[in-house]
C-alpha positions in Angstrom: 115.0 -83.1 -113.2 118.0 -81.5 -111.4 116.5 -79.4 -108.6 116.6 -75.7 -109.4 117.8 -74.8 -105.8 120.6 -77.3 -106.0 121.9 -75.8 -109.2 121.4 -72.3 -107.8 123.4 -73.1 -104.7 126.2 -74.6 -106.8 126.3 -71.4 -108.8 126.4 -69.2 -105.7 129.2 -71.2 -104.2 131.2 -70.9 -107.5 130.4 -67.2 -107.7 130.9 -66.2 -104.1 132.9 -69.1 -102.5 130.1 -69.8 -100.0 126.4 -69.8 -99.4 124.8 -67.3 -97.0 121.6 -67.5 -95.1 120.5 -64.3 -93.4 124.1 -63.0 -93.6 125.6 -66.1 -92.1 127.8 -68.5 -94.2 126.2 -72.0 -94.4 127.2 -75.3 -95.9 125.3 -76.8 -98.8 122.8 -79.3 -97.6 123.9 -82.9 -97.7 127.4 -81.9 -98.6 126.2 -81.1 -102.1 125.3 -84.8 -102.8 122.7 -84.5 -105.5 121.2 -88.0 -104.9 120.7 -87.3 -101.2 119.4 -83.8 -102.0 116.7 -85.2 -104.3 115.8 -88.3 -102.3 116.0 -87.0 -98.7 115.3 -83.2 -98.7 111.7 -82.2 -98.0 110.2 -80.2 -100.9 107.4 -77.8 -100.2 107.5 -75.6 -103.3 104.3 -76.3 -105.2 101.5 -77.2 -102.8 101.8 -74.1 -100.5 101.2 -71.9 -103.6 98.0 -73.8 -104.6 94.5 -73.9 -103.2 94.0 -75.8 -100.0 92.6 -79.3 -99.8 94.1 -80.6 -103.1 94.0 -84.4 -103.4 94.7 -86.9 -106.1 90.9 -87.1 -106.7 90.1 -83.4 -106.8 93.1 -81.4 -108.0 91.9 -81.1 -111.7 88.5 -79.7 -110.7 89.9 -77.4 -108.0 92.7 -76.0 -110.2 90.4 -75.5 -113.1 88.1 -73.5 -110.8 91.0 -71.3 -109.6 93.2 -70.8 -112.7 92.8 -69.7 -116.3 95.7 -72.0 -117.3 98.6 -73.8 -115.9 101.9 -73.7 -117.8 105.2 -75.5 -117.5 108.7 -74.2 -118.1 109.7 -77.1 -120.3 107.0 -76.1 -122.7 107.0 -72.4 -122.0 106.2 -71.1 -125.5 103.3 -73.6 -125.8 102.1 -72.5 -122.3 102.2 -68.9 -123.3 100.4 -69.6 -126.5 97.6 -71.5 -124.8 97.2 -68.9 -122.1 97.0 -66.2 -124.8 94.3 -68.2 -126.6 92.3 -68.6 -123.5 92.5 -64.9 -122.8 91.6 -64.0 -126.4 95.0 -62.4 -126.9 97.7 -62.8 -129.6 100.6 -65.1 -128.5 104.0 -63.6 -127.8 107.3 -65.0 -128.8 109.2 -66.0 -125.6 113.0 -65.7 -125.9 115.1 -68.4 -124.4 117.5 -66.7 -122.0 119.7 -67.8 -119.2 119.7 -71.5 -120.1 121.9 -73.5 -117.7 123.6 -76.6 -119.0 123.1 -79.7 -116.8 126.3 -81.2 -115.7 124.8 -83.8 -113.4 121.6 -85.7 -113.1 120.3 -87.5 -110.0 120.3 -91.3 -110.0 117.2 -93.2 -111.0 116.8 -94.4 -107.4 116.9 -90.8 -106.1 114.3 -89.7 -108.7 112.0 -92.5 -107.8 112.3 -91.6 -104.1 111.5 -88.0 -104.9 108.5 -89.0 -107.1 107.2 -91.2 -104.3 107.5 -88.3 -101.8 105.8 -85.8 -104.1 103.0 -88.0 -105.7 100.5 -85.2 -105.8 102.9 -82.6 -107.2 103.9 -85.0 -109.9 100.3 -85.7 -110.8 99.7 -82.0 -111.1 102.9 -81.6 -113.1 102.0 -84.4 -115.5 98.5 -83.0 -115.9 100.0 -79.6 -116.7 102.3 -81.2 -119.3 99.1 -82.7 -121.0 97.5 -79.2 -121.0 100.5 -77.8 -122.9 100.9 -80.6 -125.5 
């Protein structure tokens, strides 16, 4: 569950010695503390990309109305296979490239704080996992 942006920022610091935002060097948020990043940082990655008005009660219906399929990266091959089947196409083999080893994981408390902050996103994610099982 390590946040992608957090890992990306660490990689950029290692590669370039610093982070830049609009050409200006910046410090990593929360001093690079993974637990604070996960539990305190606002996350607005998923919901702005989805149809408006999603709630815990309506997201399945609304997303089914707007999308052919919803995949997940953890089950990318299965997601591609199911999408291909829904489109009447042959599945493609998806190569596994650019896999990053995880060197740190957030604490259980930080993960629980994140899940509490992002209840709807987690409900959508867990539903997507079911779609690709």
